[in-house]
PyMOL CGO cylinders between C-alpha atoms (Angstrom):
from pymol import cmd
from pymol.cgo import CYLINDER

trace = [
    CYLINDER, -143.14, -41.03, 68.71, -145.16, -38.15, 70.10, 0.3, 1, 1, 1, 1, 1, 1,
    CYLINDER, -145.16, -38.15, 70.10, -142.33, -37.40, 72.67, 0.3, 1, 1, 1, 1, 1, 1,
    CYLINDER, -142.33, -37.40, 72.67, -140.02, -37.18, 69.84, 0.3, 1, 1, 1, 1, 1, 1,
    CYLINDER, -140.02, -37.18, 69.84, -141.88, -34.72, 67.78, 0.3, 1, 1, 1, 1, 1, 1,
    CYLINDER, -141.88, -34.72, 67.78, -143.09, -33.02, 71.11, 0.3, 1, 1, 1, 1, 1, 1,
    CYLINDER, -143.09, -33.02, 71.11, -139.21, -32.79, 71.83, 0.3, 1, 1, 1, 1, 1, 1,
    CYLINDER, -139.21, -32.79, 71.83, -138.37, -31.47, 68.36, 0.3, 1, 1, 1, 1, 1, 1,
    CYLINDER, -138.37, -31.47, 68.36, -141.05, -28.76, 68.59, 0.3, 1, 1, 1, 1, 1, 1,
    CYLINDER, -141.05, -28.76, 68.59, -139.91, -27.59, 71.89, 0.3, 1, 1, 1, 1, 1, 1,
    CYLINDER, -139.91, -27.59, 71.89, -135.94, -27.57, 70.86, 0.3, 1, 1, 1, 1, 1, 1,
    CYLINDER, -135.94, -27.57, 70.86, -137.13, -25.51, 67.64, 0.3, 1, 1, 1, 1, 1, 1,
    CYLINDER, -137.13, -25.51, 67.64, -138.82, -22.91, 70.01, 0.3, 1, 1, 1, 1, 1, 1,
    CYLINDER, -138.82, -22.91, 70.01, -135.94, -22.71, 72.65, 0.3, 1, 1, 1, 1, 1, 1,
    CYLINDER, -135.94, -22.71, 72.65, -133.33, -22.25, 69.35, 0.3, 1, 1, 1, 1, 1, 1,
    CYLINDER, -133.33, -22.25, 69.35, -135.54, -19.69, 67.95, 0.3, 1, 1, 1, 1, 1, 1,
    CYLINDER, -135.54, -19.69, 67.95, -134.32, -16.44, 70.24, 0.3, 1, 1, 1, 1, 1, 1,
    CYLINDER, -134.32, -16.44, 70.24, -130.26, -17.82, 69.15, 0.3, 1, 1, 1, 1, 1, 1,
    CYLINDER, -130.26, -17.82, 69.15, -130.96, -17.28, 65.50, 0.3, 1, 1, 1, 1, 1, 1,
    CYLINDER, -130.96, -17.28, 65.50, -132.65, -13.68, 66.13, 0.3, 1, 1, 1, 1, 1, 1,
    CYLINDER, -132.65, -13.68, 66.13, -129.82, -12.80, 68.09, 0.3, 1, 1, 1, 1, 1, 1,
    CYLINDER, -129.82, -12.80, 68.09, -127.17, -13.77, 65.43, 0.3, 1, 1, 1, 1, 1, 1,
    CYLINDER, -127.17, -13.77, 65.43, -128.98, -11.36, 63.16, 0.3, 1, 1, 1, 1, 1, 1,
    CYLINDER, -128.98, -11.36, 63.16, -128.19, -8.29, 64.96, 0.3, 1, 1, 1, 1, 1, 1,
    CYLINDER, -128.19, -8.29, 64.96, -125.32, -6.10, 63.76, 0.3, 1, 1, 1, 1, 1, 1,
    CYLINDER, -125.32, -6.10, 63.76, -122.26, -5.55, 65.41, 0.3, 1, 1, 1, 1, 1, 1,
    CYLINDER, -122.26, -5.55, 65.41, -122.21, -2.16, 67.15, 0.3, 1, 1, 1, 1, 1, 1,
    CYLINDER, -122.21, -2.16, 67.15, -118.47, -2.19, 68.31, 0.3, 1, 1, 1, 1, 1, 1,
    CYLINDER, -118.47, -2.19, 68.31, -115.15, -2.76, 66.72, 0.3, 1, 1, 1, 1, 1, 1,
    CYLINDER, -115.15, -2.76, 66.72, -113.72, -6.24, 67.92, 0.3, 1, 1, 1, 1, 1, 1,
    CYLINDER, -113.72, -6.24, 67.92, -111.52, -5.83, 70.80, 0.3, 1, 1, 1, 1, 1, 1,
    CYLINDER, -111.52, -5.83, 70.80, -107.49, -5.62, 69.99, 0.3, 1, 1, 1, 1, 1, 1,
    CYLINDER, -107.49, -5.62, 69.99, -108.08, -4.14, 66.66, 0.3, 1, 1, 1, 1, 1, 1,
    CYLINDER, -108.08, -4.14, 66.66, -105.79, -1.61, 67.56, 0.3, 1, 1, 1, 1, 1, 1,
    CYLINDER, -105.79, -1.61, 67.56, -107.78, 1.11, 65.82, 0.3, 1, 1, 1, 1, 1, 1,
    CYLINDER, -107.78, 1.11, 65.82, -110.45, 2.84, 67.15, 0.3, 1, 1, 1, 1, 1, 1,
    CYLINDER, -110.45, 2.84, 67.15, -112.52, 4.55, 64.33, 0.3, 1, 1, 1, 1, 1, 1,
    CYLINDER, -112.52, 4.55, 64.33, -114.62, 6.29, 65.51, 0.3, 1, 1, 1, 1, 1, 1,
    CYLINDER, -114.62, 6.29, 65.51, -118.46, 6.35, 62.99, 0.3, 1, 1, 1, 1, 1, 1,
    CYLINDER, -118.46, 6.35, 62.99, -121.58, 8.30, 63.64, 0.3, 1, 1, 1, 1, 1, 1,
    CYLINDER, -121.58, 8.30, 63.64, -124.25, 5.73, 64.98, 0.3, 1, 1, 1, 1, 1, 1,
    CYLINDER, -124.25, 5.73, 64.98, -126.58, 4.80, 62.37, 0.3, 1, 1, 1, 1, 1, 1,
    CYLINDER, -126.58, 4.80, 62.37, -129.56, 7.25, 61.72, 0.3, 1, 1, 1, 1, 1, 1,
    CYLINDER, -129.56, 7.25, 61.72, -127.46, 10.12, 63.55, 0.3, 1, 1, 1, 1, 1, 1,
    CYLINDER, -127.46, 10.12, 63.55, -128.24, 13.14, 61.72, 0.3, 1, 1, 1, 1, 1, 1,
    CYLINDER, -128.24, 13.14, 61.72, -124.89, 15.38, 60.59, 0.3, 1, 1, 1, 1, 1, 1,
    CYLINDER, -124.89, 15.38, 60.59, -125.37, 18.99, 61.31, 0.3, 1, 1, 1, 1, 1, 1,
    CYLINDER, -125.37, 18.99, 61.31, -123.27, 19.95, 57.83, 0.3, 1, 1, 1, 1, 1, 1,
    CYLINDER, -123.27, 19.95, 57.83, -125.88, 17.53, 55.63, 0.3, 1, 1, 1, 1, 1, 1,
    CYLINDER, -125.88, 17.53, 55.63, -128.78, 18.67, 57.74, 0.3, 1, 1, 1, 1, 1, 1,
    CYLINDER, -128.78, 18.67, 57.74, -127.66, 22.41, 57.17, 0.3, 1, 1, 1, 1, 1, 1,
    CYLINDER, -127.66, 22.41, 57.17, -127.22, 21.34, 53.03, 0.3, 1, 1, 1, 1, 1, 1,
    CYLINDER, -127.22, 21.34, 53.03, -130.76, 19.57, 53.03, 0.3, 1, 1, 1, 1, 1, 1,
    CYLINDER, -130.76, 19.57, 53.03, -132.31, 22.70, 54.50, 0.3, 1, 1, 1, 1, 1, 1,
    CYLINDER, -132.31, 22.70, 54.50, -130.74, 25.10, 52.26, 0.3, 1, 1, 1, 1, 1, 1,
    CYLINDER, -130.74, 25.10, 52.26, -131.69, 22.57, 49.05, 0.3, 1, 1, 1, 1, 1, 1,
    CYLINDER, -131.69, 22.57, 49.05, -135.50, 22.30, 50.87, 0.3, 1, 1, 1, 1, 1, 1,
    CYLINDER, -135.50, 22.30, 50.87, -135.55, 26.12, 50.39, 0.3, 1, 1, 1, 1, 1, 1,
    CYLINDER, -135.55, 26.12, 50.39, -134.42, 26.33, 47.03, 0.3, 1, 1, 1, 1, 1, 1,
    CYLINDER, -134.42, 26.33, 47.03, -136.26, 23.88, 45.96, 0.3, 1, 1, 1, 1, 1, 1,
    CYLINDER, -136.26, 23.88, 45.96, -139.79, 25.55, 47.11, 0.3, 1, 1, 1, 1, 1, 1,
    CYLINDER, -139.79, 25.55, 47.11, -138.37, 28.96, 45.74, 0.3, 1, 1, 1, 1, 1, 1,
    CYLINDER, -138.37, 28.96, 45.74, -138.28, 26.99, 42.47, 0.3, 1, 1, 1, 1, 1, 1,
    CYLINDER, -138.28, 26.99, 42.47, -141.80, 25.51, 43.00, 0.3, 1, 1, 1, 1, 1, 1,
    CYLINDER, -141.80, 25.51, 43.00, -143.21, 28.88, 43.88, 0.3, 1, 1, 1, 1, 1, 1,
    CYLINDER, -143.21, 28.88, 43.88, -141.60, 30.67, 40.78, 0.3, 1, 1, 1, 1, 1, 1,
    CYLINDER, -141.60, 30.67, 40.78, -142.86, 28.10, 38.50, 0.3, 1, 1, 1, 1, 1, 1,
    CYLINDER, -142.86, 28.10, 38.50, -146.33, 27.90, 39.84, 0.3, 1, 1, 1, 1, 1, 1,
    CYLINDER, -146.33, 27.90, 39.84, -146.20, 32.00, 39.23, 0.3, 1, 1, 1, 1, 1, 1,
    CYLINDER, -146.20, 32.00, 39.23, -145.39, 31.34, 35.71, 0.3, 1, 1, 1, 1, 1, 1,
    CYLINDER, -145.39, 31.34, 35.71, -148.07, 29.20, 35.11, 0.3, 1, 1, 1, 1, 1, 1,
    CYLINDER, -148.07, 29.20, 35.11, -150.62, 31.07, 36.89, 0.3, 1, 1, 1, 1, 1, 1,
    CYLINDER, -150.62, 31.07, 36.89, -149.88, 33.62, 34.78, 0.3, 1, 1, 1, 1, 1, 1,
    CYLINDER, -149.88, 33.62, 34.78, -150.07, 31.71, 31.34, 0.3, 1, 1, 1, 1, 1, 1,
    CYLINDER, -150.07, 31.71, 31.34, -153.70, 30.28, 32.92, 0.3, 1, 1, 1, 1, 1, 1,
    CYLINDER, -153.70, 30.28, 32.92, -155.24, 33.39, 33.75, 0.3, 1, 1, 1, 1, 1, 1,
    CYLINDER, -155.24, 33.39, 33.75, -154.58, 34.75, 29.99, 0.3, 1, 1, 1, 1, 1, 1,
    CYLINDER, -154.58, 34.75, 29.99, -155.92, 31.55, 28.92, 0.3, 1, 1, 1, 1, 1, 1,
    CYLINDER, -155.92, 31.55, 28.92, -158.86, 32.32, 30.76, 0.3, 1, 1, 1, 1, 1, 1,
    CYLINDER, -158.86, 32.32, 30.76, -159.32, 36.02, 30.16, 0.3, 1, 1, 1, 1, 1, 1,
    CYLINDER, -159.32, 36.02, 30.16, -158.73, 34.72, 26.08, 0.3, 1, 1, 1, 1, 1, 1,
    CYLINDER, -158.73, 34.72, 26.08, -161.86, 34.47, 23.67, 0.3, 1, 1, 1, 1, 1, 1,
    CYLINDER, -161.86, 34.47, 23.67, -161.73, 33.03, 20.31, 0.3, 1, 1, 1, 1, 1, 1,
    CYLINDER, -161.73, 33.03, 20.31, -158.27, 32.13, 18.33, 0.3, 1, 1, 1, 1, 1, 1,
    CYLINDER, -158.27, 32.13, 18.33, -156.58, 33.85, 21.37, 0.3, 1, 1, 1, 1, 1, 1,
    CYLINDER, -156.58, 33.85, 21.37, -157.90, 31.18, 23.70, 0.3, 1, 1, 1, 1, 1, 1,
    CYLINDER, -157.90, 31.18, 23.70, -156.04, 28.23, 21.20, 0.3, 1, 1, 1, 1, 1, 1,
    CYLINDER, -156.04, 28.23, 21.20, -152.91, 30.26, 21.45, 0.3, 1, 1, 1, 1, 1, 1,
    CYLINDER, -152.91, 30.26, 21.45, -152.81, 30.86, 25.12, 0.3, 1, 1, 1, 1, 1, 1,
    CYLINDER, -152.81, 30.86, 25.12, -153.69, 27.14, 25.85, 0.3, 1, 1, 1, 1, 1, 1,
    CYLINDER, -153.69, 27.14, 25.85, -150.65, 26.26, 23.34, 0.3, 1, 1, 1, 1, 1, 1,
    CYLINDER, -150.65, 26.26, 23.34, -148.79, 28.67, 25.73, 0.3, 1, 1, 1, 1, 1, 1,
    CYLINDER, -148.79, 28.67, 25.73, -149.81, 26.66, 28.74, 0.3, 1, 1, 1, 1, 1, 1,
    CYLINDER, -149.81, 26.66, 28.74, -148.91, 23.15, 27.54, 0.3, 1, 1, 1, 1, 1, 1,
    CYLINDER, -148.91, 23.15, 27.54, -145.63, 24.76, 26.66, 0.3, 1, 1, 1, 1, 1, 1,
    CYLINDER, -145.63, 24.76, 26.66, -144.94, 26.40, 29.82, 0.3, 1, 1, 1, 1, 1, 1,
    CYLINDER, -144.94, 26.40, 29.82, -145.82, 22.81, 31.50, 0.3, 1, 1, 1, 1, 1, 1,
    CYLINDER, -145.82, 22.81, 31.50, -143.59, 21.19, 29.47, 0.3, 1, 1, 1, 1, 1, 1,
    CYLINDER, -143.59, 21.19, 29.47, -140.69, 23.39, 30.05, 0.3, 1, 1, 1, 1, 1, 1,
    CYLINDER, -140.69, 23.39, 30.05, -141.33, 23.13, 33.56, 0.3, 1, 1, 1, 1, 1, 1,
    CYLINDER, -141.33, 23.13, 33.56, -141.17, 19.64, 33.53, 0.3, 1, 1, 1, 1, 1, 1,
    CYLINDER, -141.17, 19.64, 33.53, -137.74, 19.47, 31.94, 0.3, 1, 1, 1, 1, 1, 1,
    CYLINDER, -137.74, 19.47, 31.94, -136.27, 22.19, 34.71, 0.3, 1, 1, 1, 1, 1, 1,
    CYLINDER, -136.27, 22.19, 34.71, -137.88, 19.62, 37.30, 0.3, 1, 1, 1, 1, 1, 1,
    CYLINDER, -137.88, 19.62, 37.30, -136.25, 16.48, 35.35, 0.3, 1, 1, 1, 1, 1, 1,
    CYLINDER, -136.25, 16.48, 35.35, -132.78, 18.66, 35.50, 0.3, 1, 1, 1, 1, 1, 1,
    CYLINDER, -132.78, 18.66, 35.50, -132.88, 19.57, 38.70, 0.3, 1, 1, 1, 1, 1, 1,
    CYLINDER, -132.88, 19.57, 38.70, -133.63, 15.99, 40.18, 0.3, 1, 1, 1, 1, 1, 1,
    CYLINDER, -133.63, 15.99, 40.18, -130.71, 14.53, 37.88, 0.3, 1, 1, 1, 1, 1, 1,
    CYLINDER, -130.71, 14.53, 37.88, -128.18, 16.95, 39.42, 0.3, 1, 1, 1, 1, 1, 1,
    CYLINDER, -128.18, 16.95, 39.42, -129.73, 16.28, 42.58, 0.3, 1, 1, 1, 1, 1, 1,
    CYLINDER, -129.73, 16.28, 42.58, -128.76, 12.62, 42.23, 0.3, 1, 1, 1, 1, 1, 1,
    CYLINDER, -128.76, 12.62, 42.23, -125.31, 13.50, 41.08, 0.3, 1, 1, 1, 1, 1, 1,
    CYLINDER, -125.31, 13.50, 41.08, -124.68, 15.63, 44.02, 0.3, 1, 1, 1, 1, 1, 1,
    CYLINDER, -124.68, 15.63, 44.02, -125.77, 12.60, 46.42, 0.3, 1, 1, 1, 1, 1, 1,
    CYLINDER, -125.77, 12.60, 46.42, -123.75, 10.07, 44.37, 0.3, 1, 1, 1, 1, 1, 1,
    CYLINDER, -123.75, 10.07, 44.37, -120.93, 12.26, 44.68, 0.3, 1, 1, 1, 1, 1, 1,
    CYLINDER, -120.93, 12.26, 44.68, -121.48, 12.80, 48.70, 0.3, 1, 1, 1, 1, 1, 1,
    CYLINDER, -121.48, 12.80, 48.70, -121.73, 8.86, 49.23, 0.3, 1, 1, 1, 1, 1, 1,
    CYLINDER, -121.73, 8.86, 49.23, -118.38, 8.08, 47.64, 0.3, 1, 1, 1, 1, 1, 1,
    CYLINDER, -118.38, 8.08, 47.64, -117.15, 10.99, 49.79, 0.3, 1, 1, 1, 1, 1, 1,
    CYLINDER, -117.15, 10.99, 49.79, -118.14, 9.20, 52.93, 0.3, 1, 1, 1, 1, 1, 1,
    CYLINDER, -118.14, 9.20, 52.93, -116.85, 5.63, 51.51, 0.3, 1, 1, 1, 1, 1, 1,
    CYLINDER, -116.85, 5.63, 51.51, -113.90, 6.92, 50.85, 0.3, 1, 1, 1, 1, 1, 1,
    CYLINDER, -113.90, 6.92, 50.85, -114.08, 7.68, 47.11, 0.3, 1, 1, 1, 1, 1, 1,
    CYLINDER, -114.08, 7.68, 47.11, -113.64, 4.42, 45.96, 0.3, 1, 1, 1, 1, 1, 1,
    CYLINDER, -113.64, 4.42, 45.96, -116.96, 4.12, 44.52, 0.3, 1, 1, 1, 1, 1, 1,
    CYLINDER, -116.96, 4.12, 44.52, -118.41, 1.45, 46.37, 0.3, 1, 1, 1, 1, 1, 1,
    CYLINDER, -118.41, 1.45, 46.37, -121.45, 3.17, 46.65, 0.3, 1, 1, 1, 1, 1, 1,
    CYLINDER, -121.45, 3.17, 46.65, -124.45, 1.98, 44.71, 0.3, 1, 1, 1, 1, 1, 1,
    CYLINDER, -124.45, 1.98, 44.71, -124.68, 4.14, 41.45, 0.3, 1, 1, 1, 1, 1, 1,
    CYLINDER, -124.68, 4.14, 41.45, -127.80, 5.98, 41.79, 0.3, 1, 1, 1, 1, 1, 1,
    CYLINDER, -127.80, 5.98, 41.79, -127.87, 7.02, 38.17, 0.3, 1, 1, 1, 1, 1, 1,
    CYLINDER, -127.87, 7.02, 38.17, -128.51, 3.48, 37.17, 0.3, 1, 1, 1, 1, 1, 1,
    CYLINDER, -128.51, 3.48, 37.17, -131.75, 2.81, 35.70, 0.3, 1, 1, 1, 1, 1, 1,
    CYLINDER, -131.75, 2.81, 35.70, -134.19, -0.19, 36.96, 0.3, 1, 1, 1, 1, 1, 1,
    CYLINDER, -134.19, -0.19, 36.96, -134.28, 0.69, 40.49, 0.3, 1, 1, 1, 1, 1, 1,
]
cmd.load_cgo(trace, "trace")
């Protein structure tokens, strides 16, 4: 009985690498397919996409600086205000923060839509990609 259990344990350990090799994805097209479709390696940076990313990053940073400047001005006015004017200045700060939150949300939704369109273009426009606008992610 001990030899049978030992044999099974050894067999399991010897078979483990085969299971790991089976899980690895194939990196080349099957031989004889007749179509040599060249696709970029997974994780490779697309220069066009990188340029677009840098442009979006710069636009985002500019927008954030503008928002910070607007909010800083309202906070400075609030700090300088006294009495009833202080309450009005606090309301202005809160309104600015709500406005900026909405502006940022709208910007993020626009970016999601653009990313979804880009994904559909890469997959052939058939809509096979995930819908990034679905809730419950």
